[in-house]
MIGUMI-668925 format. One line per 3 residues: number of its first residue (from 1); their letters; for each residue x, y, z negated of N, C-alpha, C. Coordinates in pm, 1 decimal, decimal comma. Example, Ala and Ser with C-alpha at 12.3 -4.5 7.8 and 13.67 -1.06 7.14 Angstrom:
% MIGUMI-668925
1) AS) 1319,0 -569,0 -780,0 1230,0 -450,0 -780,0 1320,0 -330,0 -780,0 | 1285,0 -225,0 -708,0 1367,0 -106,0 -714,0 1290,0 3,0 -787,0 $
This chain:
% MIGUMI-668925
1) XXX) -344,8 -1669,7 936,5 -350,4 -1581,3 923,4 -388,2 -1524,3 775,5 | -299,7 -1447,4 648,6 -335,1 -1427,2 518,5 -429,0 -1355,6 487,0 | -491,0 -1360,0 446,6 -456,4 -1218,5 364,3 -496,1 -1154,9 194,3 $
4) XXX) -492,8 -1016,0 226,7 -400,1 -969,9 43,9 -462,4 -857,1 71,9 | -538,8 -824,0 -41,4 -558,3 -742,6 -149,3 -558,6 -638,1 -280,0 | -562,0 -543,0 -293,1 -453,2 -445,1 -320,1 -541,3 -369,3 -418,0 $
7) XXX) -512,2 -278,9 -528,8 -562,4 -204,0 -596,2 -459,6 -84,8 -672,1 | -490,9 88,7 -662,0 -437,0 131,7 -707,2 -482,6 267,1 -709,1 | -446,0 347,2 -806,6 -557,0 510,1 -851,5 -399,7 635,7 -800,4 $
10) XXX) -516,9 749,3 -723,7 -453,5 809,9 -715,1 -460,7 892,9 -839,4 | -413,7 988,4 -836,3 -390,0 1094,3 -933,8 -515,5 1172,7 -941,5 | -586,2 1196,4 -1033,1 -726,8 1219,7 -1010,6 -710,1 1425,9 -1007,2 $
13) XXX) -727,0 1430,8 -887,1 -736,4 1533,5 -858,2 -739,6 1600,4 -727,8 | -846,9 1701,8 -711,4 -914,4 1642,1 -560,8 -753,9 1728,3 -464,3 | -670,1 1823,1 -465,0 -580,5 1872,6 -419,1 -503,8 1719,4 -371,3 $
16) XXX) -466,8 1709,9 -446,2 -359,7 1617,9 -381,7 -441,2 1449,7 -364,0 | -547,1 1420,9 -359,7 -616,6 1324,9 -311,0 -615,5 1318,5 -129,8 | -674,7 1473,6 -143,8 -673,2 1562,4 -14,6 -534,5 1498,4 75,2 $
19) XXX) -440,5 1575,2 -19,2 -310,9 1558,1 61,0 -263,2 1429,2 120,3 | -339,9 1349,9 25,0 -251,9 1174,0 -14,2 -344,0 1154,2 169,1 | -462,2 1163,4 168,7 -512,7 1095,5 270,9 -492,0 1188,3 377,2 $
22) XXX) -441,0 1255,4 401,1 -416,1 1336,1 472,0 -227,0 1289,4 618,2 | -186,7 1316,9 435,7 -80,0 1195,7 502,3 -110,9 1067,8 558,3 | -211,9 1030,9 519,4 -203,1 868,7 656,2 -308,4 887,2 695,4 $
25) XXX) -322,5 1026,6 730,7 -389,0 991,5 909,7 -274,4 1089,7 1006,5 | -153,5 1064,5 960,4 -24,4 1064,6 981,9 92,4 970,1 965,1 | 99,5 883,8 958,7 152,0 801,9 867,6 244,2 771,2 1040,3 $
28) XXX) 425,9 784,6 950,1 549,2 809,3 954,4 494,2 677,6 1095,2 | 558,7 667,3 1254,7 595,2 553,7 1355,7 676,8 481,2 1239,0 | 731,0 517,4 1208,3 866,4 423,5 1166,7 813,8 312,6 998,4 $
31) XXX) 712,3 372,2 898,8 631,3 279,2 815,3 548,5 224,3 898,1 | 482,0 207,8 1012,9 420,7 148,1 1096,2 479,8 64,4 1109,9 | 633,4 74,4 1217,2 689,0 -38,1 1269,9 734,2 -142,0 1168,8 $
34) XXX) 771,0 -100,7 1040,1 813,6 -156,3 904,6 705,6 -253,7 863,4 | 601,5 -239,8 828,8 478,4 -282,5 801,4 404,3 -484,0 959,8 | 462,1 -409,1 1051,0 474,6 -454,8 1137,6 504,9 -587,8 1180,7 $
37) XXX) 673,9 -496,4 1177,4 745,5 -658,0 1106,1 805,9 -680,5 1016,7 | 699,1 -701,9 866,3 768,1 -754,5 844,9 623,8 -853,6 851,4 | 564,1 -933,7 957,5 417,8 -978,9 901,6 297,2 -923,3 940,9 $
40) XXX) 226,9 -791,4 887,3 75,9 -730,7 865,6 46,5 -688,1 999,5 | -29,4 -783,1 1044,1 -116,6 -798,9 1139,7 -234,7 -676,5 1162,0 | -270,2 -642,7 1031,8 -391,3 -533,7 970,5 -402,0 -552,7 914,2 $
43) XXX) -381,1 -386,2 850,1 -381,1 -302,4 756,3 -494,0 -190,8 661,5 | -569,4 -175,3 625,1 -616,5 -69,2 611,5 -649,2 -32,9 450,2 | -656,2 46,3 448,4 -724,3 130,5 306,0 -846,4 213,1 337,1 $
46) XXX) -890,5 136,7 190,3 -1076,9 221,7 111,6 -1000,7 285,4 48,0 | -1022,3 418,0 -1,5 -1076,3 492,8 -42,3 -1225,6 531,6 -152,3 | -1204,5 585,5 -258,8 -1314,5 650,9 -391,0 -1290,5 703,9 -505,6 $
49) XXX) -1282,0 790,6 -491,1 -1252,2 866,1 -618,9 -1128,7 856,5 -640,7 | -1088,6 859,1 -726,9 -930,5 807,5 -676,8 -847,0 711,7 -695,3 | -952,9 551,2 -596,6 -959,8 419,7 -650,4 -882,3 375,4 -457,6 $
52) XXX) -831,1 359,0 -477,2 -799,7 269,9 -323,4 -806,6 149,8 -331,5 | -842,0 151,7 -203,4 -770,9 -57,9 -191,6 -728,5 -70,2 -62,1 | -604,4 -150,5 -113,9 -573,1 -173,7 34,1 -547,8 -347,4 49,5 $
55) XXX) -585,1 -289,1 243,0 -643,0 -512,6 283,6 -568,0 -506,4 373,5 | -483,8 -637,5 403,9 -380,5 -664,6 472,2 -403,2 -750,8 512,9 | -424,0 -797,0 664,2 -383,0 -901,7 715,0 -259,7 -955,6 779,8 $
58) XXX) -186,5 -1095,2 743,0 -108,2 -1106,3 771,8 -88,7 -1258,1 877,9 | 47,8 -1264,5 934,1 91,8 -1332,7 1003,9 117,1 -1453,7 939,0 | 183,2 -1554,1 977,1 230,6 -1699,0 912,2 405,6 -1656,9 888,8 $
61) XXX) 446,9 -1606,8 877,7 606,0 -1515,4 867,2 561,7 -1459,3 793,5 | 484,6 -1379,7 680,2 482,8 -1287,5 581,4 535,3 -1344,9 457,2 | 546,1 -1246,5 322,4 576,7 -1279,9 203,4 618,5 -1151,9 118,5 $
64) XXX) 495,9 -1146,2 12,3 524,0 -1025,7 -14,6 700,5 -1037,0 -76,3 | 774,8 -1116,1 -105,7 906,3 -1080,5 -132,2 1014,6 -1066,8 15,1 | 947,4 -1049,9 72,2 991,2 -1039,4 196,4 989,2 -928,6 252,9 $
67) XXX) 827,2 -910,8 202,4 818,5 -719,6 210,4 902,7 -696,3 128,9 | 891,8 -707,4 40,2 953,4 -619,4 -69,2 1105,4 -583,1 -59,7 | 1173,8 -681,7 -10,3 1300,8 -705,5 -16,7 1359,7 -619,2 146,9 $
70) XXX) 1271,2 -620,8 249,2 1267,9 -553,1 373,9 1298,7 -377,2 327,2 | 1172,2 -329,9 164,0 1115,2 -216,2 212,8 1260,1 -133,3 127,4 | 1310,2 -244,9 -21,7 1420,4 -207,4 -40,8 1563,2 -181,6 75,7 $
73) XXX) 1536,0 -184,5 147,6 1615,7 -215,7 246,3 1629,8 -61,7 382,8 | 1518,3 14,5 407,3 1484,8 98,6 452,3 1415,4 216,9 375,0 | 1599,3 304,5 470,4 1603,1 435,5 384,3 1415,3 502,3 379,7 $
76) XXX) 1403,5 479,7 499,5 1305,5 515,5 554,0 1117,5 528,1 482,1 | 1136,9 401,2 436,2 1023,0 300,2 358,6 1012,0 362,9 238,0 | 1172,9 408,2 189,1 1204,8 467,3 -35,6 1164,5 616,8 46,3 $
79) XXX) 1149,7 652,2 162,4 1136,6 789,4 167,6 1015,9 858,1 170,8 | 935,3 742,5 219,0 778,9 698,5 208,4 702,5 696,4 67,8 | 811,0 633,2 25,9 734,5 550,6 -172,5 754,1 650,0 -258,7 $
82) XXX) 874,2 744,5 -224,7 894,4 838,9 -315,6 753,0 915,0 -285,7 | 776,4 1010,4 -161,8 659,6 1133,0 -186,3 513,9 1054,3 -227,2 | 473,5 946,7 -141,1 293,2 863,6 -240,7 349,3 864,8 -287,5 $
85) XXX) 450,9 851,9 -464,3 465,1 916,1 -611,2 397,1 949,7 -612,0 | 426,1 1080,5 -549,6 410,3 1216,5 -628,4 242,3 1216,3 -581,1 | 156,3 1092,6 -545,1 -69,9 1185,7 -568,3 -29,1 1026,4 -595,5 $
88) XXX) 60,7 938,0 -636,1 -15,6 748,5 -691,7 -16,5 733,2 -806,7 | -110,4 674,8 -946,7 -14,0 592,4 -1060,3 -133,8 499,3 -1027,5 | 14,9 427,0 -1098,7 -17,5 277,7 -1159,9 -115,2 226,2 -1179,8 $
91) XXX) -276,8 149,4 -1162,7 -332,6 95,6 -1248,0 -237,9 60,8 -1424,9 | -333,0 42,1 -1477,0 -362,3 64,2 -1643,5 -248,9 -73,2 -1671,1 | -325,1 -247,2 -1596,6 -203,3 -336,5 -1626,6 -129,7 -354,3 -1534,6 $
94) XXX) -92,3 -237,2 -1456,2 26,8 -275,1 -1367,1 185,7 -298,8 -1412,3 | 270,8 -414,7 -1350,6 410,6 -368,7 -1462,1 480,2 -295,1 -1443,1 | 599,7 -251,6 -1489,5 696,4 -65,2 -1460,3 697,7 -150,5 -1371,5 $
97) XXX) 697,8 -39,7 -1288,1 725,2 -65,2 -1152,0 732,2 -33,9 -1042,8 | 547,8 -119,8 -1102,3 467,9 -210,0 -941,1 350,1 -82,3 -961,3 | 324,0 -124,3 -805,5 238,4 24,3 -764,3 108,4 -76,7 -712,1 $
100) XXX) 75,3 -83,2 -619,9 -78,2 -178,7 -521,3 11,9 -339,4 -654,3 | -164,3 -322,8 -707,6 -196,0 -446,9 -744,5 -222,5 -522,5 -721,4 | -239,5 -665,3 -729,7 -264,3 -814,2 -610,0 -452,4 -806,0 -688,3 $
103) XXX) -541,7 -813,7 -598,5 -641,9 -835,1 -641,8 -681,0 -961,7 -638,2 | -795,8 -1041,8 -702,4 -837,6 -1238,4 -645,0 -972,8 -1169,5 -642,2 | -1004,1 -1343,0 -573,8 -1108,0 -1282,4 -388,4 -1225,7 -1418,0 -557,1 $
106) XXX) -1333,8 -1315,0 -565,4 -1390,4 -1398,4 -648,1 -1589,6 -1398,3 -579,6 | -1598,3 -1316,5 -468,4 -1598,2 -1401,3 -472,4 -1667,8 -1366,8 -223,9 | -1732,5 -1484,1 -171,8 -1733,8 -1515,4 -82,3 -1796,5 -1617,5 14,3 $
109) X) -1888,5 -1497,2 98,7 -2027,1 -1597,9 203,5 -1953,0 -1583,8 327,3 $
């Protein structure tokens, strides 16, 4: 199993942040299915102010490249991502078009 951690910001607006959280209380079943099919075993999103952290535990078959390809070919995932962009903003160091920026572990106990 491999763990990936990512960060992303939300647009700093209380109503938009509330709406984003509401979407994640009722994630579309097709999105859940897509995550599982890509090899994600467990995923959690944490929130503080306008910052998000995503932690994913994956199986041996998971790669970021495979997930990206699957997402690009799935119209429902593309629709979800289009909706989510209304609430999200890229981190200052993100590459063009990049949303979630992978984090590096600096400590482990």
